[in-house]
N, C-alpha and C positions, 0 to 999 in steps of 0.2 A: 794973945799965944798963936803961934807961928803952922801954919798948916804942918800937919802930922804925914808919915809916912803911909798909914791905915788908910787915909785917903784919897791916896794917888792912884789913878788906874791903869796902871803899865807895869806888863809881863814883864821880865827877861830871862833869860833863857843862860846857863851858866853849866860847867864840866862838873862833876862830882867824883871825887879818887877813892874806891872801894880797894883796901887792901889786905890782904895774908888769904887769899881765897885759894882752896885747891880743887883744881880741876885735873880732870881727865877724859879724855876721847875729845873727841866733835862741837859741843857743847854741857854745859854745866847750869841747873837751874841757882838761882844767885839770888830768890824770895828772902831767905833769912837775914845775910851781909847787907841786901840794899833796902831789907826795913829796917835794922839797925842802924845805916848808914844816914838815913832820911829822918829818923830818931835824932839826929843836931845837927843836921843839914843849913838849916836858914841863922839867919843873923841872932848871933850872938848864942848860937846853941839850938834855936827852938826847932820842934820837929814840922816837918812839910809833910802833905799825905803822901803816902803811895795808892798812887793813882797814873793811868794813863790819859799824858797830854793832848786830847785831840785837835786841837788847835794853838794861836800863841795867847788865846784869848783862856785856857785853862791849864791851870797851875799841874804839874804832872811831869812822868817821865817820859820823855820821848824816845818813843819807838817804830816811826816810818821814816822812810826818805833815807837820804845822807845822814841825818844828823840822827837816826840809829847807829852808824857807826859809831866804835869808840877807842880809844888805846888799849891796848896789850901788854904790860911788862914784866919780867921777872921781879917777886916781892926780892931776892936775895941781892941783885945789882941794879934793878933798874935799866937791863937789856931788852931791848926791843926781842921781840923771838922770827926766827925766821923759816922758812922751808928752807928743802934740799937744794929748790936754785937761786937760793937767796932772797924771795920775796919775803915783805913783812907780814906777820900775822896781828889782823886787829879782828876785833869783836863784833856782833850787833845784837841788839836788845830786840826780844821781841816780849810778848804779852798772849798768853792765853788764861781766859778767867782768871784767878786768883795768883799765877804764874808767873817769874819772868827769866828767860829765861837769855843769856850771855852764850852764842854760836858764833865759833869761833870761822875766819877767813883767809885767803890771799888771793892777793890781786894777780892772775897770770893771764897777762897779754889781754889786760884788757876785761879779764871776764872772773866775776868773782867765785872760785873756789873755794870747797869745804876744808879744813885743815883739821889734823884731829891730835894731839896731844898723844905719843906713844904713853906716856907712863905721869902720876903722878907726882903735879907741877903747881907749886904754890905760885902764880898770880897776881896783881896790882891788874886796875880796869877802870876807867873813865862809864858814866852814864852823865849822858844830858838831860838837865831838869828846868825847865818853867819854875819860877818862883814868881809870887804877885813881889810888889814892890817893895811893901815893908819885912818882908821875910825875905829879901835878897840878900846876900854876906856882902858884907863892906869889905872884904879882901878876894869876893869874887874871879878879878882879875889878876892878880897880884900872890897866891896863895898856892899857884901848882907849880909842884916842887919836881917833878917827873924825872927824869933824867936818863934819854937813850940813848945807849952806848951802840954805834954802829962801824963793828971792828976795830979801828983803832981809834976812830973818829970817836970822841963824847959830843954829844945833840943837843943841846938843852933851853928847853924850850923860855924865850925872852921876852919880859912886858916888853913894849911900846903903846905910847901915846904920841901921835902925828897931829897937827895941828894942817889942816887942808886950805886953801885958799879959794873961796866959789868964787870965778869971774863971770860966766857965764850961766845962767838960769838950768838947772837942771843936768849940768857939768857937773863933777865931781874929777879933784887930779889925782893921779895914781898914787900909789903906798910907797913908801921908801922900801920894803922890804913885803915877800912872798906873805900873806900869815897863814898859818896851821890850820890848817878847815876844823878840823876836829874839834877846838876851842872858841872858832866863832870871830866875827870883827863886831865891835861897839862903834857907831856911829854918834855920835853927840853933837844933837841939832838945837842950838839955843839953849841947851841943859837938858833935853830932853834927848832920851837915850833909845835910839834904837837897833837892834842884834840882827845880824843874817841868822842867826838860830831861831828865832820866832817863827818861820814857815809862813810870813805874809810878802814877803819880797820889796820892802823899801828899798834895799840895798844889794845888788851883787858881784860877785868878786870872782875875776879868771886872771889867775896869777896876782901882779900888785895893778890888774886895771879895776877903778870900780865901776858902776851901772848904777844908774838913781832910777826908780820911776815912779813916776808923781800921781800914777794911778793907781798903785800898790799904796801909796804914800797919803793921797789922799791931799794934799796940797804941792803947790812947786817949790822947788828950794830957789832960794834968793840971790842975783848975788852981793857981796860981803855978806850974808850972813854968815854966823859962826859956828865950824864945826870939827871938830875933831875924830878921828881913828882911836881905838886900844886895842890892842891884839896882841897876839905871839906871833914869833917870827923864832926860825935857826942861825 
């Protein structure tokens, strides 16, 4: 018998879309819709636990750091929300006791600034979740069908897989496109996947540039190794 997924100790992070949630003001209690979504979020519709991921080794919802920042779009037409100055609205996931909260912000000249919905608004949003290997959804990297509308331009997240040639140890060539940071980037090294959403920091992205940390990874990335990058871009 071949090795089974449950025997592989490798966690992977991926976004989960939650749709049709009515909000108003600067934050919303999302515990109920989050619970519903997680009941079938795993591979083949299996449930995954509602708990906080305190590290890449712990299955659960990411509620700290930049990976707690998530996409927020209109349930009506998939359009992003903007403030009065055209700054995109995004969400931040937090947790206290048994309550999970989605708070709304914009980035104003580099400063995270609270945003408030003036009236009742139906939204779709993502949360970032750390899965164990055997419950990681088979279509996690291609299943995102969000369409962002910015003014007259449609921005469609495009899944992309890119082969990376390692010519010098620990040196990774640049990506062909700038990845969407919310969705993270998966690097598949000799068949083993490492995610930028894991929090371990084996790989880091700045624009299209890629850096690799042998200290965080625990190994030297050797010349000639097979490496692929999987990500979304506009």
